[in-house]
TORVORO-58929 format. One record per residue (C-alpha): x, z, y; residue number from 1. Coordinates in steps of 0.5 Angstrom, whole numbers. Layout:
N
{c1 = X&c3 = Z&c2 = Y&resi = NUM}
...
//
This chain:
90
{c1 = 7&c3 = 31&c2 = -12&resi = 1}
{c1 = 12&c3 = 35&c2 = -8&resi = 2}
{c1 = 9&c3 = 37&c2 = -1&resi = 3}
{c1 = 14&c3 = 34&c2 = 4&resi = 4}
{c1 = 19&c3 = 39&c2 = 7&resi = 5}
{c1 = 17&c3 = 36&c2 = 14&resi = 6}
{c1 = 11&c3 = 37&c2 = 18&resi = 7}
{c1 = 9&c3 = 30&c2 = 19&resi = 8}
{c1 = 3&c3 = 32&c2 = 23&resi = 9}
{c1 = 7&c3 = 35&c2 = 29&resi = 10}
{c1 = 13&c3 = 30&c2 = 28&resi = 11}
{c1 = 9&c3 = 23&c2 = 28&resi = 12}
{c1 = 7&c3 = 23&c2 = 35&resi = 13}
{c1 = 14&c3 = 25&c2 = 37&resi = 14}
{c1 = 17&c3 = 19&c2 = 33&resi = 15}
{c1 = 12&c3 = 15&c2 = 36&resi = 16}
{c1 = 14&c3 = 17&c2 = 43&resi = 17}
{c1 = 21&c3 = 16&c2 = 42&resi = 18}
{c1 = 20&c3 = 9&c2 = 39&resi = 19}
{c1 = 15&c3 = 8&c2 = 45&resi = 20}
{c1 = 21&c3 = 9&c2 = 50&resi = 21}
{c1 = 25&c3 = 4&c2 = 46&resi = 22}
{c1 = 30&c3 = 8&c2 = 42&resi = 23}
{c1 = 32&c3 = 5&c2 = 36&resi = 24}
{c1 = 31&c3 = 8&c2 = 29&resi = 25}
{c1 = 38&c3 = 11&c2 = 29&resi = 26}
{c1 = 37&c3 = 14&c2 = 35&resi = 27}
{c1 = 30&c3 = 17&c2 = 34&resi = 28}
{c1 = 33&c3 = 20&c2 = 27&resi = 29}
{c1 = 39&c3 = 23&c2 = 31&resi = 30}
{c1 = 34&c3 = 26&c2 = 37&resi = 31}
{c1 = 30&c3 = 30&c2 = 31&resi = 32}
{c1 = 36&c3 = 32&c2 = 27&resi = 33}
{c1 = 34&c3 = 28&c2 = 21&resi = 34}
{c1 = 37&c3 = 23&c2 = 16&resi = 35}
{c1 = 36&c3 = 16&c2 = 19&resi = 36}
{c1 = 33&c3 = 14&c2 = 12&resi = 37}
{c1 = 28&c3 = 19&c2 = 12&resi = 38}
{c1 = 25&c3 = 16&c2 = 19&resi = 39}
{c1 = 25&c3 = 9&c2 = 16&resi = 40}
{c1 = 22&c3 = 11&c2 = 9&resi = 41}
{c1 = 16&c3 = 15&c2 = 14&resi = 42}
{c1 = 15&c3 = 9&c2 = 18&resi = 43}
{c1 = 15&c3 = 4&c2 = 12&resi = 44}
{c1 = 10&c3 = 9&c2 = 9&resi = 45}
{c1 = 5&c3 = 9&c2 = 15&resi = 46}
{c1 = 5&c3 = 2&c2 = 15&resi = 47}
{c1 = 3&c3 = 2&c2 = 7&resi = 48}
{c1 = -2&c3 = 8&c2 = 8&resi = 49}
{c1 = -9&c3 = 6&c2 = 8&resi = 50}
{c1 = -13&c3 = 8&c2 = 15&resi = 51}
{c1 = -18&c3 = 13&c2 = 15&resi = 52}
{c1 = -25&c3 = 10&c2 = 16&resi = 53}
{c1 = -23&c3 = 3&c2 = 13&resi = 54}
{c1 = -26&c3 = 2&c2 = 6&resi = 55}
{c1 = -23&c3 = -2&c2 = 1&resi = 56}
{c1 = -27&c3 = -9&c2 = -1&resi = 57}
{c1 = -28&c3 = -10&c2 = -8&resi = 58}
{c1 = -25&c3 = -17&c2 = -10&resi = 59}
{c1 = -30&c3 = -23&c2 = -11&resi = 60}
{c1 = -32&c3 = -24&c2 = -18&resi = 61}
{c1 = -30&c3 = -31&c2 = -20&resi = 62}
{c1 = -34&c3 = -35&c2 = -26&resi = 63}
{c1 = -30&c3 = -38&c2 = -31&resi = 64}
{c1 = -30&c3 = -41&c2 = -38&resi = 65}
{c1 = -26&c3 = -38&c2 = -43&resi = 66}
{c1 = -20&c3 = -43&c2 = -45&resi = 67}
{c1 = -20&c3 = -41&c2 = -52&resi = 68}
{c1 = -28&c3 = -41&c2 = -54&resi = 69}
{c1 = -31&c3 = -44&c2 = -48&resi = 70}
{c1 = -35&c3 = -38&c2 = -47&resi = 71}
{c1 = -38&c3 = -36&c2 = -39&resi = 72}
{c1 = -35&c3 = -30&c2 = -36&resi = 73}
{c1 = -34&c3 = -27&c2 = -29&resi = 74}
{c1 = -27&c3 = -24&c2 = -27&resi = 75}
{c1 = -24&c3 = -21&c2 = -21&resi = 76}
{c1 = -17&c3 = -24&c2 = -22&resi = 77}
{c1 = -16&c3 = -31&c2 = -21&resi = 78}
{c1 = -10&c3 = -31&c2 = -27&resi = 79}
{c1 = -15&c3 = -29&c2 = -33&resi = 80}
{c1 = -17&c3 = -35&c2 = -36&resi = 81}
{c1 = -19&c3 = -32&c2 = -43&resi = 82}
{c1 = -26&c3 = -28&c2 = -44&resi = 83}
{c1 = -25&c3 = -20&c2 = -46&resi = 84}
{c1 = -27&c3 = -22&c2 = -53&resi = 85}
{c1 = -21&c3 = -27&c2 = -54&resi = 86}
{c1 = -16&c3 = -22&c2 = -50&resi = 87}
{c1 = -18&c3 = -17&c2 = -55&resi = 88}
{c1 = -16&c3 = -21&c2 = -61&resi = 89}
{c1 = -9&c3 = -23&c2 = -58&resi = 90}
//
């Protein structure tokens, strides 16, 4: 992945301050002399990015019976209905 051409550690607080003043994204981009889509992409990335210090919770295992061979197995996804053996044979 290429490094960013912007120093977001410096720009993020400026963007937050300008948005906190009630400016629109287009006005923020204009004030920082950046493209509007760049600011929108960064805000979208910040919404998706995992927060520091938060742990990702592993999904709970679901007890299932295979629809093909009726063998009991555990799976994390609610969409898997075949045991690993039967899935390998498909």
